[in-house]
Structure formats: C-alpha cells, structure tokens
N, C-alpha and C positions, 0 to 999 in steps of 0.2 A: 605389484603395486599395493595389493591388499595387505600384504605382510608389512610393507613400509608404513602404511597408514596406521596399522595396529600398534606397531612399536612406538610411533610418534604420539598416539593418543593416550597411551598408558599413564605417563606423568601428568597429563592434563586432567584426566578423570580422577586420578588419585588425589591431586591437589584440591579439586572441588570437594570431594567426599571428606577429606581430612579437615578442610576449612569449615565445612558445615558442622562436622562433629565438634570442632573446637568451640562452636557457638552455642552448643547445648549447655544446660545448666550444670550437668555433672562434670563436663570437661572444663568449664570455666572455673570450677573450684580448684583445679590443679595449678600448681605453681608454674611460673614462666619457664624455668629450666626443665621441668618435667615435660611440658609441651614441646620444648625444643628437642629433648631427647627422643620423644615419640616420633616427631616429624623427621629427625635425622635418621633414625633407624629405618623407618618406613621407606624413605627415599634411597637410603643405602641399599635396601633389598631390591628396589627397582633398578638401581645401577647394576647390581649383581645379575638380575634377570636379563637386563639388556645385554650384558656381556655374554651370558650363557646361551641366549636365544637370538644372536645376531642373524641378519638376513643376507644371503649371498647376493652380490651385485657387481657386475663387471669384473668377475674374477676375484673380488675381495669380499670381506664380511663387514657390513655396516651396522651401526647401532646408534642409539640416542642416549648412551650412558651419561654423557656430560650434562644432559638436560635435567637429570635427577638432582644433583647437588645445586644446580642453578635455581630450580624451582623451590627446593628446600630453603635456600638462602633468601631469594628475592621475595617469596611469598610468606614464609613463616618466620624467618629470622636468621641472623648470622651464625649462632651456634648450630642450628639445624643444618645449614649448608656445609659447615666444617665437618660435622659428623658424617653426613652422607658422602661427601667427597672422599674422606679417608677410608670409609668402608668400601666404596666402589673401587678406589685406587689399590688398596691392599689386596682385595679379591682378584683384581685383574693381574696383579703380579704373580699370584700363586696359581691362577687358573691354567697355566701352561702345563701343570702336572696332570691335569685331567683333560687335555685336548685343546686348550686355548692357544691362540697364535703367539709364536715366540718372537717373530721378527719385530713386531711393534709393542712388545711387552713393556719395555722401559718407557717409551713415549706415551703409551696409553695410561700407564699407572701414574706417571708424573702429571699429565694433563688433567686427569680426573681429580686428583688431590688439589691441583692448582686452581681448577674451576671452582671448587668449593671455597677456597681462600678468596678468589676474586669476587665471587658472589657475596660472601660475607662482608668483605671490605666495602663494596659498593652499597650494599644494603644499609650499613651503619653510617657511612660517611657521605655518600652521594645522595641517597634518598631519605636520610634521617629516619630510618626504620619504617618507612612507608613503602607500599607496593608501587613499583614503577609502572608507567603506562606501557602499552603494548609496543610502541615504537622503540623506547629505550630498552625494553626486554629483548626485542628482536636483535638490536645492534649488539647487545652484550652476548647473546647467544652466538652470533656470527663471530665476534672477536675471540671468544673462548674456544670455539671449534677451529678457528684459524691457528690459534696457539697450539692446538692439538696436532694439526697438520705440520706445523713448523717443527714440533718436537720429533716427528718421524724423520725429518731431514737431519736435525741436529744430533739425534742419537744414532744415525747411520751415515755419518759423513764419509766413511770409506766405501760406501756402496750407494752412491747417489742415484744411479739409474734404477735400481730396485726400489729404493725409497720413493722415487718419483712415480714409478708404476703404481705403488700403493696409493699415493696421494692423488694421482690423476684419476684412478678408478673410483675412489670413495669420497673425495673432498666435497664435490658439489652436493650429492645427496645428504651427506652427514651434516654439512654446514646448514643446508636448508632445513632439514628435518629438526635438528636441535634448536635452531632459531625459531622456527614455527611453533614447536612445542612450548618453548618458554614464553614467547609473545602471546600465544593463544591462551595460555594459562593465566597470564597477567590480565588479559582482556576479560576473561571469564570471571575471575575473582573480583575484578573491579566492577563488573556489571552486577554481580550478586551482592557485594558489600562495598559500595562506593565510598563509605567513610574511611576505608583503609588506603585510599589512593594518595599518591604524593602530590598530584596536581589538583587542587581544589578549584571550585567555580571562580572564586576570586583569588587568582594566583599570587603567590609570593614572588618577591624579586628573584629569589633563588631559582624557582621553577621557571619563571620567564627567561632568565638568563640561560638555563639549561637548554630550553627549546631553541633560542636564538643561536646559541653556540653550536648546537648539534647540526643546525641547518648550514651554518658556515663551514663546519668541519666536513659535512657530507659533500658540499660543493667543492671544497678543496680536494677531498678524496677522489671524487669522480673526475675532476679535471686532471689531477695528477695521474690517476690510473689510465685515463684515455691517452694522455701524453706519453706515458711509459709504454703503453701498448704500441702506439705508432712508432715510437723510438726503437723498441725492441724488434718490431717487424723490419724496420729499416736496417738495423744493425745485423739481424739474422740474415737478411737478403744479401747485404754487403759481404758478410763473412762467407756465405755460400758461394757467392760470385768469385771472391778472392781465392777461396780454396780450390774451386774448379779451374779457375784461370791459372793459378800457380802450378797446378799439376799438369795442365795442358802445355804450358810454356816449357815446363821441365821435360816433358816427353818430346815436344817439338825439338828442343835442343838436343835431346838424346838421339832422336831419329836423324836429324841433320848431321850430328856428329858421326853416327854410324855410316851414313851415306857418304859423307865427305871422306872419312877415313878409309872406306873401301876403295874409292876411286883413287885417292891420293897414294895409297900403298902400291897400286898397280903402276901409277905414274912414276913412282920412285924406281921401281924395278926396270921400267922402260928406259928411264934416264941412265941408270947404271949400265944397262946393256948397250945402249947407243954409245956411251962413253968408251966402253971396251971394244965395241965393234961398230965403228962409224958407218960401215957400209951394210949394216943389217937391213934385211928386207922388212919394211914396215907393214906390208900386207900380211906377211907370215906371222909377224909379231901380234898383229890385231887378232888373228884367228887364235893364236896360242893363248893370249891373255883374255880372250872373250870380251873384247871391247868393240865399239863401233867405229872408232876413229883414233889415229895417232898422227900428230902434226909436229913438224920442227919449224920454228919461227926464228928469223934472224934478228939482228939488232935494230932493223928498220921496221919491224912489225909485219914482215912479209913472210908468208908460208913458203918455205924453200923445199920442203919435202913432206909427203903425206901418204898415208895408206890409201887415201882417196885422190886419184890423179887430178880431178877437177878442182881440188882445193889448192893446188900449187899455184902460187902467184897471188893468192887472196890477201888483200890488205886488211889487217886486223882492225885498223882504225875506221874502216868503212861501215861497220855495223855497231849498234849500241851494245848488243850482247858481247861481241868479240872485243870491243874497245876496252872493256873492263880489265882484260888480261895484259894491257900495256903497262900496268903497274909493275909487272915482272921485269920490265926494262929499266925501271927507275929504282931498283934496289929491293923490291919485295921478293922474299925467298920462294913463296908458293902462294897460290890463290885457287880457291874452289868455288864454283858457282852452284846455285840452286838448279834444280831440274827445270828447264824453261825452253822456249822456242829458240831455234838457231837464228843467227844473224843473216846467214845466207838464204835460208828457207824457213820462214816462220811456221810453216805447217808441220815441221819436224821438231820433236821434243828431244833435247839432249841435256846431259849434265857433264860439264867440262871441269877439268882440273889442270893446273899448269905449275911447272917447277922451273925456276930460272937456271940457265946454264951459261957458260962463257959465251958472250956475244949472242944472246937470245934466250929462248925457253922452249921446253917440250910440253905439248898439250895432249891430253888423253881424254876421250869422251865415252860416256855410256849412251847408248841408244835406249829407246823405250824398253825393248825386250830385255836387254842386258841389265838395265837399271832395276827392273822389276824382279828379275831372277835373283840378282845379288841381294837386294833389300829384303825380299821375302825370306831369305835364309838368315840374314843378319838381324832382322827385326823380330824374329820369332819369339825371343824372350825379353824384348824391351819392356813390356808391361807386366811380365810375370810376377815380379816382386814389388810392384807398385800398388799402394793402397791409398784411397782417399778416405780420410777419417778411419772408421773401423770396418765398414762394409762397402765402401764405394770402390769403383773399378775404373780401369783405363782400357779402352778398346781401340785397336788400330785396324782399320778396314781399308782394303784396297779399292780401286775404282770399279771393280766388278762386284763389290758387296761382300767379299769374303773376309772373315776375321783373320787377320794376320797375327795379332798378339792380343792376349787377354790376361787380366789379373788372376792370380791363383784363386781368389774368392769365387770366380765364375769359371774356373778351369773345367768343371764338370759339365758345363753347358755346351751341348753340341750345337754346331752352327745352325742345323736345321731346327733345333728346338728353341733357339734363342729368339723369342717373339718380341719384336720391338714396335711400339706405336708411338711415333714421334709427333711432336707438336707441329701442326700444319704450317704454323707461322715461323717455325724455327729455321730460318735461312741465313741469319746473320751470324758470322763467326764471333766467338768470345761473348756470347749473350746467353743468359740462363733461360732455359725452357723446361717444360715438363714433359715427361714421357711415361708410358706404361710398358714395363719390361717384364715379361713372364707374369703378367697380372699384378705386378707390384708397382707402386708409384715412385718415380725417381725425378730428381732434377738432373739436367745434363747441359753440357756446353761442348762445342766442337770447333775445330779449325782444320784447314787443309794444308798439308806440307809434303813436299817431295812426291806429290801425286797420291798421297794417302790421306784418309780422314781419321783424325784422332778425336775420340769422344772421352770426356770425363763424366762419369755418372755417380750420383750419390743418392741413396734412399731418402725419400722425404721424411720418413719417421726419424732418421738419424739427424738430418739437417735441421728439422724443426725441434729436436729435443732441447737444444740449448735455448732456443727462443721460448719454448713452453716453460722450461725450467725457470728462466729469468722472469717470465710473466707471472708464473705462480708465486715465486719467491717475492717479487716486487709487490704483487697484490697482497700477499699475506703480511709482509713487513709493513707496508703502508697502512693496512688495516690496524695493525697493532700500534704503529706510530701515531696515526691520527686518533685512535682510541685513547692512547696514553696522553696525547696532546690535549684532547678534550678534558680528560680528568684533571690533568695538571693545571690547565688554564682555569677550569671551574674552581678548583680548590684554592688557587691563588686569589681569584676574585672573591671567593667566599671568605677567605681568611682576611683579605685586605679591606673589603667593602661590605659584603653582606653581613658578616658577623658583627662588624662595628656599627653598622646601621641598626642591627637588632639590639645591640647594647644601648645605643642612643634611644631607640624606641622604648626599651625597658625603663631607662631613666626618665624619659618623658611621661611614661605611664605612671610612674611614682609621683612625678610632679603634678600630673593631672589629677591624681587621687588626693592631692593636698600636701604632699611632702615637699615643700618648697626649699627645704634645706638640702635636698639631694643635689649633688653636683655632677654634671656630665664631664668626664675626664678621659676622652678618647684622643690620644695624641701620637698616633703612629706616623702621621705625616702632616704637612702644613695645612692641607685642606680640612682634615678632621679636627686639627687643633683650632683652626679658625671657626669651624662649626660649633665645637664645644664652647669656645669663648663666647660666641654669639648667643648660644642658648643660655649660658650661665649669666651673661649680662642682661638678657631679657628677663630671666627669672628674678634676678636681683632687683631690677626695676619694678617687676610685678610685685615682689615682696614689699618694696617701699610703698607702692601705691596702695597695696592691700593694708599695710600697717596704718597708713594715713586714713584709709576708709574705715578700718576697724576702730581706730581711735575716735573718728567722727561718729560712727554708729554707737560706740560705747557711751560716748557723751550723750547722744540722743536717747539711748536706752536708759541711761541714768535718770534723765529728765522724765522719760515715760514711766519709769518705775516710781519716781517721786509722785508723778501725777496719779498713777494707779493707787499707790499707797495712801495718798491723801483722799482718794475717793472712798476708801474703806474706813469704817469707824475705827478710830485709834484710842478713843477715850471710853473707858468701860465704867458705867455709873455704879455707885455704891448705893443700893436700894435695900430697904428692909424686906421687900417682897421677893426679890430674886437677885441672883448673882450671875453675870454673863461675862464670858471671855472668848476671844477667837484669835486665830493666827492663820496667815497664808504665806507659804514658802514656795515661790515659783521654781520650776525646773530650770528656766532660763531667767534672764534679768526681769522680764515681765511675764505674766502668766494669764491663763484663762479662767482660773478659779476666782470666786469672790464669795464674801459673806456680807450680811447686813442685819441690822436690828434697829428698831425704833418703836416708840410708844404712840398709839393712836386710839381713838374712840373711847375716851374716858376710861383710863386705866387698862388699856389693852396693849400687849407686847407682841410685836411682829419680829420674828427672827427667821433667818434662812441661810442656806448654803447652796451654791450652784457651781457647775463645772462645764465650761465651754469645750466642745470637742476641738483638740489641738492645743498647741503651745505657742509661746512667743508673741510677737506683735499682732498678727492677725487675730489670735484668740483674745488678746487683751482688748483690742478695739471692739470685738463683738461682745466681750464681757461688759465693757462700759455701757454699750447700748442696751444690753439686756438688763443690767442693774438699774439704769435710769428708767426704763419702761416699767419694770416691776414696781419700783418705789412710787412712781407717778400714779399707777393704778391703785396701789395699796393705800395711798393717802387720800383717795377719793371715796373712802368708806363703802367699798363694794365687797362682795363676798370673795373668798379666796379662789373659788372655782371661776368666777368672772375675771378675776385678776389674771389667772393663767390663760384662760381662753382668749381674752383680749390681747395679752402679751404675745401669745403664739401667733395671732393674726398679724400683729405688728412686725414680729421678727421674720415671718415668712415673706413679707413684702420686700422686694429688692434684694433677696438673699441669693445673689448670683454665685457666691462662693459655696453654697450648700452647707453652711455651718449651722450647728444646733447647740443647745445647752440643756443639760439636765439640772433640775432644781428641786429643792424641798423647802417649802415655806409653811410656817405655823403662825396662828394667831392665838395668844393665850390671854384669856380674860382674867385679870389679876383679882377681880372681885369674887369670882366663883371657882376659879381653877379649871374651867373648861378650855380645852385646847383643840382648835380646829386646824387641820393641816391638809396640804395638797402635795402629791408627789408626781413630778414630771420626769419619769425615767431615772430617778436618782437612787443612790444607795440607801437602803433602809437605815434609819437612825437607831442608835442604842438608847434604851430608856431604862431607868432604874427606879423602882418604887421604893418608898421609905422602908428602911431595914431589909431591903432585898438585894438581888444581884442584877447586873446589867443584862438585858435581853434585847433582841432586835424587835422593833415595833412592827407588828405584822400589818398587812394591808396591801391592796393592789397598787401597782405603780402605773401611772399613765404614760402617754407617749411624750417624747422629748419636745421641748419648745423650739420652734423654728424648723421642725422636720417636715411637717405636713400641715396644710391649711385645713380648717374645718374641724379640728379636734376640740371636743368639749371635755373639760376636766371636772372631776367630782371631788368634793372635800370630804374628809373623814373627821371623826370627833373622838376624843378621849378626855378623861378628867384627871388632872394632876392634884396630888395632895402635897401639902408642905413637906419638904424633905425629898421629893422626887427630883430626878435629874434627867436631862435629855442631852445626848451627845451626837452632834452632826459632823460629817466628814465627807471628803471626796475620795474617788477611787485611787488617788495617788497614795493613800494610806494602805488600802487592802491589796493593791497590785504592786507594791514595792517588791523588788526581786533580789534575791541573794546571789552570791557567786555560783551557787549550785542550781541556779534557775528555779528556785523555789519561791512561791508567792507568800507575802505576809499573811494574807487571807482573813476571812471574817472571824474564824474561831480564835486566831491568835489576837486579833483586835479586842474581841470580847473578853478573853482571858486577861489581857493587859489592863483593860478598863476595870475589871473586877479586882485586880490587885491594887488599884489606885482609889478604892472606895475610902472616903473620908477626906480626900484632898479637895481643896477648893477648885473653882473652875480654871483659874490660871495654871495651877500646878498640874491639874489633870491633863490639860492640853500639852503642857510642856513635857510631862513624863511620857506620854504616848509618842510625841515627836522624837524623844530621845530613843525610845525602843525601835522606832522605824529606822532612824539613822544607823543604829547599831546593826540592824538586820541587813542593811545594804552592804556591810563589810567592805566599804571602800568603793563600791560600784558607783557609777555616776547616777544621780537622781533622775529617774525616767520621766516622772510626771509631777505636776503641781500638787502640793500637799496643803489642804485646808482643813481646819478643825474649828468647831464651835461647841462650847459647853454652856448649857443654861441650867442652873440649879434653883428650883422653886423653894422659897423659904417660908412664906406666909401669905395669907390672903390680905388684900388691901382693906384698910379701915380708915374712914374719914374722907375729906375732900381730896379730889384729885389735884395733882400738882405736875407741873411740867418737868420733863427730864432736865 
C-alpha cells in the first residue's frame, strides 16, 4: 500500500512545486510556450518513471502513468498535456526492449497519448483554460483510465480471457489511483491559487450548467449501471441454468437410449428364437440371456406363457404399469418402459420392453440386479467425451454413490479423492445449486434417471466469466458514453445558448458604455431573433428619448451660456490710463471660470480671474454665486483681505457639494500706480515691467475660497509704472495636454507671452489662446480657459469720471 501511495502522490507534489515555480518573477518572464514545454517535459518524465517503476498487484503491474499528461493538461495547459502524453506513450512502446510488458504494449501506448489529447481538448474547450474543480478532474481521470482498460480489450480481441485477467487484476486500483491523483492535484492548486479556478464565487451560466449536467449524467450513469448489473446477473444465471439443464437432458436421453437399446436388443433375439422354436423353454432362455422375466401375451392381453409360472393368466390391463404395453396390440411395433415398480408387485423394480408379434407380443424384463449390471457396463463411457463449457463435467453416480461415468476433464480423479460438499438445500431436480468439489467452487444441477443420479457441474470462475466480462465492458462503455454525452450536450448548449448570450452581453456592454449605434444581431433561432429585435427596439427608443433630452438640454445650456456670458463684462473701455481685455472659453457649453473688472474708490480699478473646481452646469452655478459675492463686497469699499475673508465665509455656508474656487483679485490706484492684490490658491500672474520681460509675480498664495471656514486672507502690494502689464489666466492654459501627454506648463506660457511683447491686450490674449489650441493637436479641451490682460498706460490726471 505504501508503494501505491507513493506512485500516486508523485504527480501531485510535482504539480504543486512546478506551479509555485511558475509564480516566481524569473519564471513569469518566460513565454507561454516555454512554460508549456517545461511542464510537458517534466510530466513526460513522470510518465516514464511511472512505467519503469510500476508496482506489482494481483499478478499485474499497476502505475499512474496516465495521471501525468492529465495533470500537465488540466493544470498547466493544452500543449503541456500533449507533450507529456506523447513522451509517455512513445517510451511505453519502446520499453519492451528493456523489460517492459509486451501484452499491453499497444493499449498502454495509445491510451497514454490519447489521455494527453483528451486533457488538452477539455482544458481548452470545456474549462476555457481554467483549472477544473476536483470533482470534474476526478471524473476525467476515471474516464481516461476506463479508456485505457478498454484499449486492452480492443487490442487483444483474439485473446479476451487473458485480456480480462489483466483488466480484472488492475482496473480498480489504476482507475482509482489515477483519478485520485488528478483530482487531488486540482484541489491543491485551487487551494493555493484560487484565481485559476474555473468556477468562481459568482458562477457563470456555463459553470452552473456544467454542475447541473454532471449531476444528471451521474444519476443516469448510476441508474443504468445498477440496471445493467441486475440484468447481467439474471442473464448469467439463466445461461448457467440453461447450460447445465441442456447437458443433463442430453445425458438423460443418452442414458435412457443406452438402457432401452440394451433391453430391446435382447427382446429382439428372444422374439426371433421363439419364432423359430415355438416350444422353446422360457426359463432356460431367461438364464441364457441374463434377464429376470420373459412373457408371451396373446391378442387379448393375457399372458399365455412366461418364464415365471405365476405370471401365466395375468391380465395386462389390470395394472397401470402393464397396461401401457397394450399399445402393441394396436399397431405399435415396440415399446420400452423406464425402470419402475411392477404392476403385480410395486415393491419390485423392473424395466420392461415389448415387441409386437402375430396375434400378441413378447415382453422381456430386467430386474434390479440385471439392470444395474448391464447399465454399469454400457454407461461407462457415456460422460467421457462430454464437456460443459470449457472445464465443466458430467458425473453419473449409481444409488450406492459410486461414479459410473465421468468426463475426461476429471478422469484423473479417483473416486476416493473426489471430495464433494453439496448445497444442503440442493434437493430439487433441475435447479442450480453451489458445491465445493476438491476445494473449488462449482455450480451444479442434478436429476434421477433409470436409478442413476446425473450431475452437471461447472466451475463458478468459468460460469461467472461472461457475466464479469459483460459487467466490466458495460461499465466501461457506459462511462465513456455518458462522459461523451456530457461533453456533447455541454458543447451543444454552449454553442447554441451560452456563447450567444455572451455575444448579447458583449453588445449590451458596448451599449451601456454609450455606443447606442451598436446593433444586437443574434439570429440562430426564433427566440434569439426575437430577443435581438427586442433589444434593438429598446435601444432605438432610448436613442430617440436621449436625442430629445439632449436637444432639450442643449437648448437649456445655450440659454445658460448666454446668461453666463452676459454676466461677464463684454465691453472693454478705452481709457487713457489703462487697456484691459479678457476672454473665457469653457470646456463645455458653460464653465466654472470667470473674470471681472470695474472701477471704484475714485479712480481705482479692480480686476480679477477665478476658477471654480469642476466644469459644466454645477461649476457655472457656483461661479455665478462666487462672482456676485465678490463684487458685492468689493463695491462696499473694504480692503481686499476683508473681501476674500467675508466671501470665503459666505461660500462655505450651505456648501454641501464641497465646491471651492481659486481667485486672484487686484485693486490698482490709477492716481499712484499702487496695486494691492490677494491670491486665494490661484495661479501666479505674469507681470512685465516697462522695457522688460514677463515674469511670474512672486508672493504666497492663500487657501481656496469655500474650502474651509475661518481663513483670513492677506493682501500684498506692488507699484506699477506706466508701460507695465499684468496677465491673469486659469489652469486651463498651463494644464493643456498634448497628444504625447505633455503639459503646456508655466515656462511655455511665459515664453509665449514674451514673444507677444508689443501686442495690445486683445491681441495678447488672442495669440496665447491660439498657441494653446495648437498645443492640443486636436485633443478635446480638458478644462475651461480664461485670460485677462491689463496694460497700465499712464497715471490719472484731473477729475474722476465714471466708466
């Protein structure tokens, strides 16, 4: 048992080790086919070792060679299974030259190669390159080994008995060990790496159908096998019964024929002698012919002469036994009775024969002594040349228990050495019982005839051979048939239903992702055509409603864009002291960026740019709120720091959407050129001093507006001289992305601005916008783009005037 366990555990341990090795970083770098080649060769070597180191069992050599290509295929992949199968099969073919078994050479070679092919096919098509669960692996192992056993029969059809001896000796352990090795391997790998299993926690329709179908097939297989077993037992019992009965009846007929012919031949001689010598002494004739009685009966059925004086005058019609001979007076030529009690005295056993003569008949009888003596001689060779099956026998035994005749099969058995233990219940004639004869098990049947017992005996091992052979073949064939039926039904369902459902799901996935132009077109049958039409109709209706909704939204967005545009300054004043221009290009119809400018406090200019986190309608709504709050506080003649502090407080209130805005605002005193500014998390503006280059205005940036309550903002100060410029922008400019995922960036913006020195405010904003659009290279605009350019020309002189 230890040796059996060792040979079964080798492919299991090898599978685990190789699987873990393939998970290492070094092995993962190998290509798929290199891994398959490694696994195939490794398991091919295991198949070779299994052949070379088989374990003796019940007179045969067993191994788990077929588990190697199965493990290679089901665990590692189809190519590995094919490689391992052919390595193991080819080696098994040539191993006879160094001591391998020759009788099963062809069967083992073919089955090993075929196992690799079956494993590869199932791995690819049944399990979709996933590892099967242990129950599927077990069944596959059983079926592949059953094919192996059938191959032994098919390749030795001329010697079925020897083939059956091999199969009977090794089928159970080999089927069990191979199936256990493969199923335990699948279970172990599934436990170590559950991501490779074919049945996931949320099972697919294909996996669910596999499980339901396999239960149905198993129930059918078990039911069919049980029925076949009962049927084969009944057929075998009937065949044994008929075989024994037929031989007994044949011997009974032969015994009776021998007995009848012996007595009838004497009767003929007696008739001939009486015809020649009518006055012959019947008593002398009785002694001479060694019979017990000779009678002459007239046409009236009366004995007129007899070797026994007391018989003269006996009416043959007076007894049941004697009455049967009256047929000789009615035209029958001769008649012979069985050995039975006499009509005149039932205590005496006689056997009579009669031959018709002119006006009567002559009757001759054997008494018990004469009958036995004559039959013992004549029946000596009745059973000699009779055989039941190949090794069954016929025994003829007299009433003293002596063997009168016996088949040549048992001719060497002496009467004293022939030990027989009969079934104690075996008292009914023509009924099959069991006996132990010379310590061997037999079936037997008997009957009594002519005072002899005739036994027909058949070794149980021979009688049960056909039954066992039928059971094994039926079991093997049903295993393959039900396995093939499972695969065929599964593939039919997969082809007709599962695959088409998957196609529909794929189409629905595209539709769900927004491709409403995708059309479902599965029309292999009426049901799928109807389903496809239903989905397409639904999608068409959905497209119609979406188009209507989009049209309505587009109209609303146009109004929203008009409202947003009207909220931003669109008239740019022409002043001696400064020139200002701004633009806002939303990524969507409406955006979250905004700009603003207005004059306050006796020749003071406020200008700003802000960016709401987000895009679209939510950002535009928050933008309108932020713009209104900031302008309201700015017009109250309070400091910039107070404007931002109060605006932050207002924007934080009721901000359930957690939106915020970055902003940069400046107040320029046109009388002095002093510019005060506050930054709430916004991009640093570009500033160019007269006759200089654009540089980023340095200074700390505060926290965003609406992001957190209690933030206090600090204003900073710088002085502008006539000829200085300030350029404000949002991150939609610097974060514009090219097709190579490169950002426009701060440096590119500064370089672009410096190339535009000398342009007025409008042209400067326009040129930078053109550069950003070119940088996108056709990509969709990712964020809102806002620019504002303020160019300071001169200090204010004279009275103030309204804008």
